[in-house]
KEKE-3310 file (N, C-alpha, C; in steps of 0.2 Angstrom, whole numbers, plus 5000, padded with zeros to 4 digits):
npx = (4825:4834:4838:4855:4862:4868:4884:4889:4900:4909:4916:4931:4939:4953:4961:4971:4981:4985:4997:5002:5016:5018:5014:5023:5034:5030:5027:5039:5045:5037:5040:5054:5054:5056:5048:5047:5054:5066:5075:5076:5067:5065:5078:5079:5069:5073:5084:5080:5070:5078:5087:5078:5072:5084:5092:5103:5101:5088:5075:5065:5049:5035:5024:5020:5017:5025:5038:5037:5036:5049:5057:5054:5058:5072:5075:5072:5081:5093:5092:5089:5095:5096:5082:5075:5070:5056:5051:5047:5057:5054:5049:5039:5042:5039:5033:5033:5020:5012:4995:4984:4982:4983:4980:4991:5003:5003:5001:5013:5021:5015:5018:5031:5030:5029:5023:5012:5012:5001:5002:4995:4987:4992:4986:4991:4996:4990:4997:5008:5010:5022:5023:5015:5023:5035:5029:5026:5038:5042:5033:5036:5051:5060:5058:5063:5060:5052:5038:5034:5022:5017:5003:4990:4999:5005:5018:5025:5030:5045:5058:5056:5052:5062:5072:5068:5068:5082:5086:5082:5088:5082:5077:5070:5057:5051:5036:5032:5022:5011:5016:5025:5035:5032:5039:5050:5056:5063:5068:5066:5052:5053:5066:5071:5070:5078:5075:5065:5050:5040:5025:5017:5004:4987:4980:4988:5000:5008:5008:5009:5000:5002:5014:5029:5043:5058:5069:5085:5101:5110:5121:5122:5110:5101:5105:5102:5088:5085:5089:5081:5068:5068:5066:5076:5087:5103:5120:5122:5124:5113:5096:5098:5094:5096:5089:5073:5064:5055:5042:5043:5048:5047:5038:5045:5036:5026:5035:5038:5026:5027:5039:5035:5027:5034:5040:5029:5026:5028:5019:5007:5007:5005:4993:4985:4987:4981:4967:4965:4967:4956:4945:4947:4945:4932:4925:4924:4916:4909:4907:4919:4936:4951:4962:4976:4993:5011:5015:5027:5037:5035:5030:5017:5011:4998:4990:4977:4963:4955:4942:4937:4924:4918:4917:4905:4897:4893:4880:4869:4877:4880:4890:4892:4901:4900:4891:4882:4873:4863:4856:4849:4852:4847:4859:4869:4880:4887:4901:4895:4883:4887:4895:4886:4878:4888:4890:4878:4878:4886:4900:4915:4919:4927:4928:4939:4954:4951:4956:4970:4969:4956:4952:4945:4954:4965:4962:4965:4978:4991:4988:4994:4992:4995:4993:4996:4994:4982:4973:4970:4961:4952:4953:4959:4949:4940:4947:4947:4958:4961:4962:4957:4964:4965:4953:4944:4946:4943:4929:4924:4929:4932:4937:4938:4933:4947:4953:4964:4960:4948:4938:4938:4925:4917:4922:4916:4903:4903:4908:4896:4887:4892:4890:4876:4873:4874:4863)
npy = (4924:4915:4919:4922:4911:4914:4913:4900:4901:4915:4924:4932:4948:4948:4937:4930:4916:4901:4888:4879:4877:4889:4888:4879:4887:4897:4890:4886:4898:4899:4888:4890:4901:4913:4926:4940:4954:4949:4935:4919:4918:4931:4935:4926:4929:4942:4939:4931:4939:4950:4943:4938:4950:4956:4965:4972:4973:4971:4976:4971:4976:4982:4985:4990:5003:5008:5005:5014:5026:5027:5027:5039:5048:5045:5050:5064:5068:5065:5075:5087:5088:5083:5086:5097:5090:5092:5093:5087:5079:5084:5097:5110:5107:5103:5087:5077:5066:5050:5050:5042:5030:5021:5029:5028:5029:5043:5048:5046:5056:5067:5063:5067:5081:5086:5092:5085:5085:5081:5070:5067:5053:5041:5033:5021:5012:5015:5022:5034:5049:5052:5063:5073:5073:5079:5092:5096:5098:5109:5118:5118:5119:5117:5105:5090:5076:5062:5051:5036:5024:5007:5003:4992:4981:4983:4988:5004:5017:5016:5019:5031:5039:5039:5045:5058:5062:5061:5070:5082:5081:5074:5062:5046:5037:5021:5015:4999:4992:4985:4977:4966:4954:4957:4963:4974:4976:4964:4965:4965:4974:4986:4988:4999:5012:5025:5023:5010:5001:4987:4977:4966:4964:4958:4956:4955:4949:4939:4935:4941:4942:4954:4966:4973:4979:4987:4991:4991:4996:5001:4999:5008:5015:5004:5000:5012:5013:5001:5004:5016:5009:5002:5010:5019:5016:5018:5011:5007:5001:5004:5011:5022:5036:5046:5052:5053:5039:5023:5011:5000:4987:4971:4957:4941:4931:4935:4936:4922:4918:4924:4919:4905:4908:4913:4903:4901:4912:4913:4904:4910:4921:4916:4910:4922:4929:4920:4922:4935:4933:4925:4933:4943:4936:4932:4943:4947:4956:4964:4981:4985:4986:4978:4982:4990:4985:4987:4977:4974:4978:4975:4964:4961:4957:4954:4957:4962:4961:4972:4982:4992:5003:5007:5024:5028:5018:5020:5021:5033:5039:5045:5051:5054:5060:5048:5040:5032:5034:5027:5025:5013:5009:5002:4991:4998:5001:5004:5007:5006:4999:4987:4983:4981:4970:4960:4959:4954:4941:4936:4940:4949:4965:4980:4998:5007:5014:5030:5045:5054:5068:5071:5068:5072:5076:5080:5089:5102:5102:5104:5099:5091:5090:5083:5094:5104:5114:5106:5112:5124:5126:5131:5138:5128:5119:5126:5127:5114:5105:5100:5085:5075:5061:5052:5054:5050:5037:5032:5035:5027:5014:4998:4986:4969:4953:4944:4934:4921:4908:4906:4897:4892:4890:4897:4910:4911:4913:4925:4933:4931:4938:4951:4953:4953:4965:4974:4971)
npz = (4932:4944:4961:4967:4977:4994:5000:5012:5020:5023:5010:5010:5007:5008:5017:5031:5026:5032:5035:5044:5047:5054:5067:5072:5074:5082:5093:5097:5101:5112:5120:5122:5129:5123:5121:5120:5112:5106:5099:5090:5080:5075:5071:5061:5052:5048:5041:5031:5024:5020:5011:5002:4996:4992:4998:5010:5023:5036:5047:5059:5063:5073:5064:5047:5047:5057:5051:5040:5047:5054:5043:5038:5048:5048:5035:5036:5046:5039:5028:5034:5047:5065:5075:5087:5103:5105:5092:5075:5062:5050:5052:5046:5033:5016:5008:4994:4990:4986:4980:4980:4991:5007:5022:5032:5025:5023:5036:5042:5038:5044:5058:5059:5058:5045:5029:5019:5001:4989:4975:4960:4952:4939:4925:4920:4929:4941:4950:4957:4947:4935:4927:4934:4946:4941:4938:4950:4956:4949:4954:4968:4971:4981:4988:4995:4997:4993:4993:4988:4982:4980:4973:4978:4976:4964:4955:4954:4941:4942:4937:4930:4940:4949:4941:4940:4953:4956:4948:4954:4966:4976:4990:4991:4999:4999:4999:5001:5006:5002:4992:4993:4986:4973:4957:4948:4933:4935:4948:4965:4973:4987:4987:4980:4985:4995:5007:5014:5015:5021:5024:5035:5039:5044:5032:5021:5008:5013:5031:5048:5057:5062:5060:5052:5041:5040:5027:5020:5012:5020:5034:5044:5045:5047:5060:5067:5066:5072:5085:5088:5088:5099:5110:5110:5119:5126:5126:5140:5157:5164:5161:5149:5141:5127:5116:5108:5108:5102:5105:5095:5091:5083:5090:5095:5094:5085:5074:5073:5066:5054:5049:5047:5037:5026:5017:5008:5000:4986:4982:4986:4978:4966:4967:4969:4957:4948:4952:4948:4934:4931:4935:4925:4913:4915:4915:4902:4889:4897:4901:4908:4916:4922:4936:4930:4924:4920:4909:4902:4910:4924:4937:4946:4963:4964:4974:4977:4967:4956:4949:4936:4931:4914:4909:4902:4906:4918:4931:4939:4953:4969:4982:4999:5014:5021:5017:5002:4987:4974:4957:4949:4932:4916:4909:4914:4929:4945:4958:4971:4969:4964:4975:4985:4979:4979:4993:4997:4994:5003:5002:5002:4996:4993:4992:4981:4987:4995:4988:4995:4994:4995:5007:5023:5033:5027:5017:5015:5010:4998:4981:4967:4950:4933:4925:4933:4948:4957:4966:4962:4951:4942:4930:4922:4922:4914:4902:4899:4902:4914:4924:4936:4941:4951:4958:4949:4947:4960:4960:4950:4952:4961:4974:4972:4979:4984:4990:4993:4996:4990:4980:4962:4958:4968:4964:4952:4955:4961:4950:4942:4949:4948:4934:4933:4938:4927:4919)
capx = (4831:4834:4843:4861:4862:4874:4889:4888:4905:4910:4922:4934:4943:4960:4962:4977:4981:4989:4999:5004:5023:5018:5013:5029:5039:5027:5027:5046:5046:5034:5044:5061:5052:5058:5041:5048:5057:5072:5074:5078:5062:5066:5084:5079:5065:5077:5089:5076:5067:5084:5089:5073:5072:5090:5095:5108:5098:5081:5074:5058:5045:5028:5019:5022:5017:5032:5043:5037:5038:5056:5060:5053:5062:5078:5076:5072:5088:5098:5091:5089:5098:5092:5078:5074:5066:5049:5049:5049:5063:5052:5045:5039:5045:5034:5035:5028:5017:5007:4989:4980:4985:4981:4983:4997:5008:5004:5002:5020:5024:5012:5021:5037:5028:5029:5016:5011:5009:4999:5004:4990:4988:4992:4981:4994:4997:4986:5002:5011:5011:5028:5022:5013:5028:5039:5026:5026:5045:5042:5030:5039:5058:5064:5056:5069:5058:5046:5035:5032:5018:5015:4996:4987:5004:5007:5024:5024:5035:5050:5063:5054:5051:5069:5076:5065:5070:5089:5087:5080:5091:5077:5077:5064:5054:5047:5031:5030:5018:5006:5019:5030:5035:5031:5045:5050:5062:5066:5071:5060:5050:5056:5073:5072:5070:5083:5072:5060:5045:5035:5020:5014:4997:4983:4977:4994:5001:5010:5006:5011:4994:5004:5022:5032:5050:5062:5074:5090:5108:5115:5121:5121:5103:5098:5107:5098:5081:5084:5089:5075:5063:5068:5066:5083:5091:5110:5124:5124:5121:5106:5092:5101:5091:5098:5085:5067:5063:5048:5041:5041:5051:5042:5039:5047:5030:5024:5040:5037:5021:5030:5044:5031:5023:5039:5041:5023:5025:5027:5013:5001:5007:5003:4985:4982:4987:4975:4961:4965:4966:4949:4941:4948:4942:4925:4921:4924:4910:4906:4910:4924:4942:4954:4967:4982:5000:5015:5017:5034:5042:5033:5026:5013:5010:4991:4987:4970:4960:4951:4938:4935:4918:4919:4913:4898:4893:4891:4874:4870:4879:4882:4894:4894:4907:4900:4885:4882:4866:4863:4850:4851:4850:4848:4865:4874:4881:4892:4904:4890:4878:4891:4897:4880:4877:4893:4889:4871:4880:4891:4907:4918:4923:4928:4929:4946:4957:4949:4962:4971:4968:4949:4951:4944:4960:4971:4959:4968:4985:4992:4987:4997:4990:5000:4993:4998:4991:4975:4969:4969:4960:4946:4955:4960:4942:4937:4951:4947:4964:4961:4959:4959:4964:4963:4946:4940:4947:4939:4922:4922:4933:4931:4941:4934:4935:4953:4955:4967:4956:4942:4938:4935:4917:4915:4923:4911:4897:4905:4908:4889:4884:4894:4887:4869:4872:4874:4857)
capy = (4922:4914:4923:4919:4909:4917:4908:4898:4904:4922:4925:4938:4952:4945:4935:4926:4909:4898:4882:4874:4879:4895:4886:4876:4892:4901:4885:4886:4904:4898:4883:4892:4907:4920:4929:4947:4957:4946:4928:4916:4920:4938:4935:4922:4933:4948:4936:4928:4944:4953:4939:4937:4956:4958:4971:4970:4973:4971:4977:4969:4981:4980:4986:4993:5010:5009:5006:5021:5032:5028:5029:5046:5051:5045:5055:5070:5069:5066:5081:5093:5087:5081:5092:5098:5085:5093:5094:5082:5080:5088:5102:5115:5105:5099:5081:5074:5059:5047:5053:5036:5026:5021:5035:5026:5032:5050:5050:5046:5063:5071:5062:5071:5088:5088:5094:5081:5088:5075:5070:5064:5046:5040:5027:5015:5008:5018:5025:5041:5051:5055:5070:5077:5074:5084:5098:5098:5101:5116:5123:5118:5116:5116:5099:5085:5070:5059:5045:5032:5018:5002:5002:4985:4976:4984:4992:5011:5018:5017:5022:5038:5043:5039:5050:5064:5063:5062:5077:5087:5080:5071:5056:5042:5032:5017:5011:4993:4988:4980:4974:4961:4949:4960:4964:4979:4974:4958:4967:4965:4980:4986:4988:5004:5018:5027:5020:5005:4998:4982:4976:4959:4965:4952:4955:4955:4943:4934:4939:4938:4945:4961:4967:4976:4978:4992:4988:4996:4993:5005:4996:5013:5016:4999:5001:5018:5011:4996:5008:5019:5005:4999:5016:5022:5014:5018:5005:5008:4996:5006:5014:5028:5039:5053:5054:5050:5032:5021:5004:4998:4981:4966:4952:4935:4927:4937:4934:4915:4917:4926:4913:4900:4910:4914:4898:4900:4918:4912:4900:4915:4926:4912:4910:4929:4930:4916:4925:4941:4931:4922:4939:4946:4932:4931:4950:4949:4958:4969:4988:4986:4983:4976:4986:4989:4985:4987:4970:4974:4980:4974:4958:4963:4951:4953:4956:4964:4962:4978:4983:4999:5003:5012:5030:5028:5013:5022:5024:5039:5038:5051:5049:5059:5058:5042:5036:5033:5033:5026:5024:5008:5010:4996:4991:5002:5000:5008:5003:5005:4994:4980:4981:4979:4964:4956:4958:4950:4934:4935:4941:4956:4969:4987:5004:5009:5019:5037:5049:5058:5075:5071:5066:5079:5078:5083:5092:5109:5101:5105:5093:5092:5085:5084:5100:5109:5114:5104:5116:5131:5122:5134:5139:5122:5116:5130:5125:5107:5102:5097:5079:5072:5054:5048:5055:5047:5030:5031:5036:5021:5008:4994:4980:4963:4948:4942:4929:4915:4902:4906:4892:4894:4889:4903:4916:4911:4916:4932:4935:4931:4943:4957:4953:4954:4972:4977:4969)
capz = (4934:4951:4965:4968:4984:4998:5002:5019:5024:5020:5006:5012:5003:5008:5024:5032:5024:5036:5033:5049:5049:5058:5074:5075:5076:5088:5099:5098:5105:5119:5124:5124:5133:5120:5120:5119:5106:5104:5098:5084:5074:5073:5068:5055:5046:5045:5036:5025:5020:5016:5006:4996:4993:4989:5001:5015:5030:5037:5054:5060:5067:5075:5058:5041:5048:5061:5047:5037:5052:5055:5037:5037:5053:5045:5029:5039:5049:5033:5024:5038:5053:5070:5077:5094:5106:5104:5085:5071:5058:5044:5054:5041:5026:5012:5006:4989:4992:4982:4982:4981:4996:5014:5026:5035:5021:5024:5043:5044:5037:5050:5064:5059:5057:5039:5026:5013:4995:4985:4968:4956:4950:4932:4923:4918:4935:4947:4955:4956:4940:4935:4924:4940:4950:4938:4938:4957:4957:4946:4959:4975:4969:4987:4991:4994:4999:4989:4996:4983:4984:4974:4975:4978:4974:4957:4955:4950:4936:4947:4934:4928:4946:4952:4937:4942:4960:4955:4944:4959:4972:4981:4992:4990:5003:4995:5003:4997:5011:4998:4986:4994:4981:4966:4954:4943:4929:4938:4954:4970:4976:4993:4986:4976:4988:4999:5013:5011:5021:5019:5029:5036:5042:5043:5025:5016:5004:5019:5037:5055:5060:5062:5059:5046:5041:5037:5022:5018:5011:5025:5040:5049:5045:5050:5067:5070:5066:5078:5091:5089:5089:5106:5115:5110:5124:5125:5128:5147:5162:5166:5156:5147:5135:5124:5111:5108:5105:5101:5106:5088:5089:5083:5095:5093:5093:5078:5069:5071:5061:5047:5048:5044:5030:5021:5011:5004:4997:4979:4981:4987:4973:4960:4968:4968:4950:4945:4954:4944:4927:4931:4934:4918:4908:4917:4914:4895:4886:4901:4900:4914:4915:4928:4938:4925:4926:4915:4907:4899:4915:4931:4939:4952:4967:4963:4981:4977:4960:4956:4943:4934:4926:4909:4910:4899:4909:4925:4932:4943:4960:4973:4988:5004:5017:5024:5014:4995:4984:4967:4954:4944:4925:4912:4905:4918:4936:4949:4963:4976:4967:4964:4982:4988:4977:4982:5000:4997:4993:5009:5000:5004:4992:4996:4987:4980:4992:4993:4987:5001:4994:4996:5014:5027:5037:5022:5012:5013:5008:4991:4977:4960:4944:4928:4922:4938:4955:4957:4971:4959:4944:4939:4923:4919:4920:4908:4896:4897:4902:4921:4925:4943:4939:4957:4960:4944:4948:4966:4958:4946:4954:4967:4975:4972:4984:4982:4995:4989:4998:4986:4974:4956:4958:4971:4960:4946:4958:4961:4943:4939:4953:4945:4927:4934:4939:4921:4916)
cpx = (4832:4839:4849:4861:4869:4878:4888:4894:4908:4917:4925:4938:4950:4961:4968:4976:4987:4991:5001:5011:5023:5018:5019:5034:5036:5027:5035:5048:5043:5038:5051:5060:5055:5052:5042:5050:5064:5071:5076:5073:5063:5072:5083:5074:5069:5081:5085:5073:5073:5086:5084:5072:5078:5093:5099:5106:5091:5080:5066:5055:5038:5023:5023:5022:5023:5038:5043:5039:5045:5060:5060:5057:5069:5080:5076:5078:5093:5098:5092:5092:5093:5088:5078:5070:5058:5047:5051:5054:5061:5048:5045:5041:5039:5037:5030:5026:5012:5000:4984:4984:4981:4984:4989:5003:5009:5004:5009:5024:5021:5016:5027:5036:5029:5023:5016:5008:5007:5000:4999:4992:4988:4988:4984:4995:4993:4991:5004:5012:5017:5028:5020:5018:5033:5036:5026:5033:5046:5039:5033:5047:5062:5063:5062:5067:5052:5044:5032:5028:5017:5008:4993:4992:5007:5013:5023:5030:5041:5056:5062:5054:5058:5073:5074:5068:5078:5090:5086:5083:5087:5078:5070:5063:5050:5042:5029:5026:5014:5009:5024:5030:5034:5038:5045:5057:5066:5069:5065:5059:5052:5063:5075:5073:5077:5082:5066:5056:5041:5030:5018:5008:4993:4980:4982:4995:5004:5009:5009:5006:4995:5011:5023:5040:5053:5068:5079:5097:5113:5115:5120:5114:5099:5099:5103:5091:5080:5085:5083:5069:5063:5070:5072:5087:5099:5113:5127:5121:5114:5102:5094:5097:5093:5094:5078:5067:5056:5048:5039:5044:5046:5044:5042:5042:5027:5029:5040:5031:5024:5035:5041:5028:5028:5040:5035:5022:5024:5021:5007:5001:5004:4995:4982:4982:4982:4968:4960:4964:4959:4944:4941:4945:4934:4921:4921:4917:4906:4910:4914:4931:4945:4960:4974:4989:5004:5018:5024:5039:5041:5029:5023:5013:5002:4988:4979:4968:4955:4948:4936:4930:4920:4915:4906:4894:4891:4884:4875:4872:4882:4885:4894:4900:4906:4895:4885:4875:4867:4857:4852:4848:4852:4855:4871:4875:4886:4895:4899:4885:4882:4893:4891:4878:4882:4892:4883:4873:4885:4898:4909:4922:4924:4929:4937:4948:4954:4955:4963:4969:4960:4947:4950:4950:4965:4968:4962:4976:4985:4991:4989:4995:4995:4999:4994:4994:4983:4970:4967:4967:4954:4948:4956:4954:4939:4941:4950:4953:4965:4958:4962:4958:4962:4956:4942:4940:4943:4932:4920:4925:4930:4936:4937:4937:4941:4956:4958:4964:4950:4942:4936:4928:4914:4916:4918:4905:4897:4904:4900:4886:4886:4890:4880:4868:4872:4868:4852)
cpy = (4921:4918:4919:4917:4911:4911:4906:4901:4910:4921:4932:4942:4949:4943:4931:4919:4906:4891:4877:4875:4884:4893:4883:4882:4896:4896:4885:4892:4903:4893:4885:4899:4913:4923:4936:4949:4955:4939:4926:4918:4926:4938:4931:4926:4939:4945:4934:4934:4948:4949:4938:4944:4958:4964:4968:4969:4974:4972:4976:4973:4978:4981:4990:5001:5012:5010:5012:5026:5033:5029:5036:5050:5051:5050:5062:5072:5070:5072:5087:5093:5085:5087:5092:5092:5086:5094:5088:5084:5084:5094:5108:5114:5102:5092:5079:5067:5057:5049:5047:5031:5025:5026:5034:5029:5039:5052:5050:5053:5068:5070:5066:5079:5091:5090:5090:5085:5082:5075:5065:5057:5046:5033:5021:5010:5010:5021:5032:5043:5054:5062:5075:5078:5079:5091:5100:5101:5108:5121:5124:5115:5115:5109:5094:5078:5068:5052:5041:5026:5014:5000:4995:4980:4977:4989:4999:5011:5021:5021:5029:5042:5044:5045:5057:5066:5065:5069:5083:5086:5078:5064:5052:5037:5028:5013:5005:4989:4983:4976:4969:4955:4951:4963:4970:4978:4969:4959:4968:4973:4980:4987:4994:5011:5019:5023:5016:5002:4992:4980:4968:4959:4959:4951:4955:4949:4937:4939:4936:4940:4952:4961:4970:4976:4984:4989:4993:4992:4997:5002:5002:5015:5010:4999:5006:5016:5005:4999:5012:5015:5001:5005:5019:5022:5014:5012:5007:5002:4998:5009:5021:5030:5046:5056:5051:5043:5030:5013:5000:4991:4976:4960:4945:4930:4928:4935:4926:4914:4918:4921:4907:4901:4911:4909:4898:4907:4917:4909:4905:4919:4922:4912:4917:4930:4926:4919:4931:4939:4928:4928:4942:4942:4932:4938:4952:4950:4963:4976:4990:4984:4982:4982:4985:4988:4985:4980:4969:4974:4977:4967:4959:4956:4950:4953:4957:4964:4967:4979:4990:4999:5009:5018:5030:5022:5014:5024:5029:5036:5044:5048:5055:5057:5051:5037:5037:5031:5031:5025:5019:5010:5004:4997:4995:4999:5005:5004:5002:5000:4987:4978:4978:4972:4958:4954:4954:4943:4932:4935:4948:4959:4976:4992:5004:5014:5026:5041:5053:5065:5076:5070:5072:5081:5081:5087:5099:5108:5102:5098:5095:5087:5087:5090:5106:5109:5112:5108:5123:5129:5125:5135:5133:5118:5119:5128:5118:5103:5098:5090:5076:5065:5050:5048:5051:5039:5028:5031:5029:5014:5004:4988:4974:4958:4945:4937:4923:4908:4901:4901:4895:4895:4895:4909:4916:4914:4923:4936:4936:4937:4950:4958:4955:4962:4976:4975:4975)
cpz = (4941:4954:4966:4976:4988:5000:5010:5023:5020:5016:5007:5006:5002:5015:5025:5029:5027:5034:5038:5052:5054:5065:5077:5077:5082:5094:5101:5103:5112:5123:5126:5128:5130:5117:5119:5112:5104:5103:5091:5078:5071:5069:5061:5049:5044:5040:5030:5021:5016:5010:5000:4992:4989:4992:5007:5022:5031:5044:5055:5065:5069:5069:5053:5043:5052:5056:5043:5041:5053:5049:5036:5042:5050:5039:5031:5042:5044:5029:5028:5045:5059:5073:5085:5097:5105:5097:5081:5066:5052:5046:5049:5034:5022:5009:5000:4990:4987:4985:4984:4985:5002:5018:5030:5032:5023:5031:5045:5043:5042:5056:5065:5057:5050:5036:5019:5007:4990:4978:4965:4954:4942:4931:4922:4923:4941:4952:4954:4949:4939:4932:4930:4945:4947:4939:4946:4959:4954:4951:4966:4974:4975:4990:4990:4996:4995:4992:4990:4985:4978:4976:4973:4975:4967:4957:4951:4945:4939:4943:4932:4935:4949:4948:4939:4949:4960:4952:4949:4966:4978:4983:4991:4996:4999:5000:4999:5002:5008:4993:4987:4989:4974:4964:4949:4939:4932:4945:4959:4972:4984:4993:4981:4979:4992:5006:5011:5017:5017:5025:5029:5040:5040:5036:5020:5013:5008:5025:5043:5060:5061:5060:5052:5046:5037:5033:5020:5016:5016:5032:5046:5050:5049:5058:5070:5071:5072:5084:5093:5091:5096:5111:5115:5116:5122:5128:5135:5151:5164:5160:5155:5141:5133:5119:5111:5105:5105:5103:5100:5086:5088:5088:5092:5091:5086:5073:5068:5066:5054:5045:5044:5038:5025:5015:5006:5000:4989:4977:4981:4981:4967:4961:4967:4960:4946:4946:4949:4936:4926:4931:4927:4913:4909:4915:4906:4893:4890:4900:4907:4912:4922:4930:4934:4928:4920:4913:4905:4905:4922:4931:4946:4957:4967:4970:4981:4969:4961:4949:4942:4929:4921:4911:4908:4901:4916:4926:4937:4950:4963:4980:4992:5008:5020:5021:5006:4993:4977:4964:4948:4937:4921:4908:4909:4925:4939:4955:4969:4975:4967:4971:4986:4986:4979:4989:5001:4997:4998:5006:5001:4999:4996:4990:4986:4986:4990:4993:4993:5000:4995:5003:5018:5031:5033:5017:5010:5011:5001:4987:4970:4955:4938:4924:4927:4945:4955:4962:4968:4952:4940:4931:4919:4917:4914:4901:4894:4898:4909:4921:4932:4942:4945:4959:4955:4945:4955:4964:4954:4948:4960:4968:4976:4977:4981:4986:4991:4991:4994:4981:4968:4955:4962:4968:4955:4949:4958:4955:4940:4943:4950:4938:4928:4935:4933:4917:4916)
residu = (MET:SER:GLU:LEU:LYS:PRO:PHE:GLU:LYS:LYS:ILE:TRP:LEU:SER:SER:PRO:THR:MET:HIS:GLY:ASP:GLU:LEU:LYS:TYR:VAL:THR:GLU:ALA:TYR:GLU:THR:ASN:TRP:MET:SER:THR:VAL:GLY:ALA:ASN:ILE:ASN:GLU:ILE:GLU:ARG:LEU:VAL:ALA:GLU:TYR:VAL:GLY:CYS:LYS:TYR:ALA:VAL:ALA:LEU:THR:CYS:GLY:THR:ALA:ALA:LEU:HIS:LEU:ALA:THR:LYS:LEU:ALA:GLY:GLU:ARG:LEU:TYR:GLY:ALA:PRO:ARG:PRO:ASP:GLU:GLY:THR:LEU:LYS:GLY:ARG:LYS:VAL:PHE:CYS:ALA:ASP:MET:THR:PHE:ASP:ALA:THR:ILE:ASN:SER:ILE:ALA:TYR:GLU:ASP:GLY:GLU:ALA:VAL:PHE:ILE:ASP:THR:GLU:ARG:ASP:THR:TRP:ASN:MET:ASP:PRO:LYS:ALA:LEU:GLU:LYS:ALA:PHE:GLU:ILE:TYR:PRO:GLU:VAL:ARG:LEU:VAL:VAL:LEU:VAL:HIS:LEU:TYR:GLY:THR:PRO:ALA:LYS:ILE:ASP:GLU:ILE:ARG:ALA:ILE:CYS:ASP:LYS:HIS:GLY:ALA:LEU:ILE:ILE:GLU:ASP:ALA:ALA:GLU:SER:PHE:GLY:ALA:THR:TYR:LYS:GLY:ARG:GLN:THR:GLY:ASN:PHE:GLY:ASP:TYR:ASN:ALA:ILE:SER:PHE:ASN:GLY:ASN:LYS:ILE:ILE:THR:GLY:SER:ALA:GLY:GLY:MET:PHE:LEU:THR:ASP:SER:ARG:GLU:ASP:ALA:GLU:LYS:VAL:ARG:LYS:TRP:SER:THR:GLN:SER:ARG:GLU:ALA:ALA:ALA:TRP:TYR:GLN:HIS:GLU:GLU:ILE:GLY:TYR:ASN:TYR:ARG:MET:SER:ASN:VAL:ILE:ALA:GLY:VAL:ILE:ARG:GLY:GLN:MET:PRO:TYR:LEU:GLU:GLU:HIS:ILE:ALA:GLN:LYS:ARG:ALA:ILE:TYR:GLU:ARG:TYR:LYS:GLU:GLY:PHE:LYS:GLY:LEU:PRO:VAL:SER:MET:ASN:PRO:TYR:ASP:GLU:ASN:ASN:SER:SER:PRO:ASN:PHE:TRP:LEU:SER:CYS:LEU:LEU:ILE:ASP:LYS:ASP:ALA:MET:CYS:ARG:GLN:VAL:ARG:GLY:GLU:ARG:GLU:ALA:LEU:TYR:ILE:HIS:GLU:LYS:GLY:LYS:SER:CYS:PRO:THR:GLU:ILE:LEU:GLU:LYS:ILE:ALA:ALA:ILE:ASN:ALA:GLU:GLY:ARG:PRO:ILE:TRP:LYS:PRO:MET:HIS:MET:GLN:PRO:ILE:TYR:ARG:ASN:ASN:PRO:PHE:ILE:THR:ALA:CYS:GLY:ASN:GLY:ARG:ALA:ARG:THR:ASN:ALA:TYR:ILE:GLU:GLY:SER:PHE:GLU:ASP:VAL:GLY:ALA:ASP:ILE:PHE:GLU:ARG:GLY:LEU:CYS:LEU:PRO:SER:ASP:ASN:LYS:MET:THR:PRO:GLU:GLN:GLN:ASP:VAL:ILE:ILE:GLU:ALA:VAL:ARG:ARG:CYS:PHE:GLU)
# end
């Protein structure tokens, strides 16, 4: 069998897709000299995004992390009051967080001196497990804040999680950084939490090269975030500051890129869906499955297409903190081998997000599974009832090249590379 020829031009995981309109609005910012954190582009994208999502207010910020941070700060003040200047709003408080996510979700809790309690993943959507969340409230009934994530653009079980939070009097921060354009029961994500955040990072479904947005139905919250994001300057003729502020406001130039991208959001989602479906069809007969979603209630934006290898089709694989080793076995494979083969043809894949409870920086934080406290699991292992779902998905899963500029012919080569790993 001949070797697969590497692509001349790299196939990326998910790179920016530009259309030309972006340059028009960036040029407009340049020619009118509105290059800072005010201008027509900012005003317009706040209007467009709020209208698209279906919320009343949107505040344009430097990144999704900034939106998450200020959402967390707002939640802390609402729950516990304004802190001292040298303390975060969550000082000494626990917060329930999705375990399988990018660390920006969790770092926002640390910025406000809170302690993340990680909630295990469920298999239906790879998002926060409602059963584990209910168990977490049994263990820590004092918690009043939950941070929800829609992994890889797939909506979580929002109704179940909201019902649990309402039952226990908890607020929700919705991290929709990866899911802009995805819907749950016909409603846009970024519109379900008490505080909501989306991202326009360079690899997202639409991009500004950077940027993020805070979304809310509360005018008071929107004005508070807008003030905090501009160094908390008071309404005085001089620079008057009465509380801590941040340099988080989006520039009018980046807003111009996003403004040019907005008309193409649905097109990008359709392209990403087609990539997902081609992978699903191309892997038929292999001992693998694609990242799942609830077809009855949700429509993902298909930001990233992911693959999960069946347990009995995993070859031997060992991962350390920074390196991995594997031994190829006939008819079997592992994420490390597949990622190597993809890289060999000049395409980019990545491991699944490593669960937060496995990260060195957060390894001592509480971790809750559906059967109880995952940190005290010896008896559960003995009884055979303990299952660390996030760790299992990380062990057997990987993110496939999902760039919407990839042609079907190029995707066919990637599919063939994956298939050969199981020979």
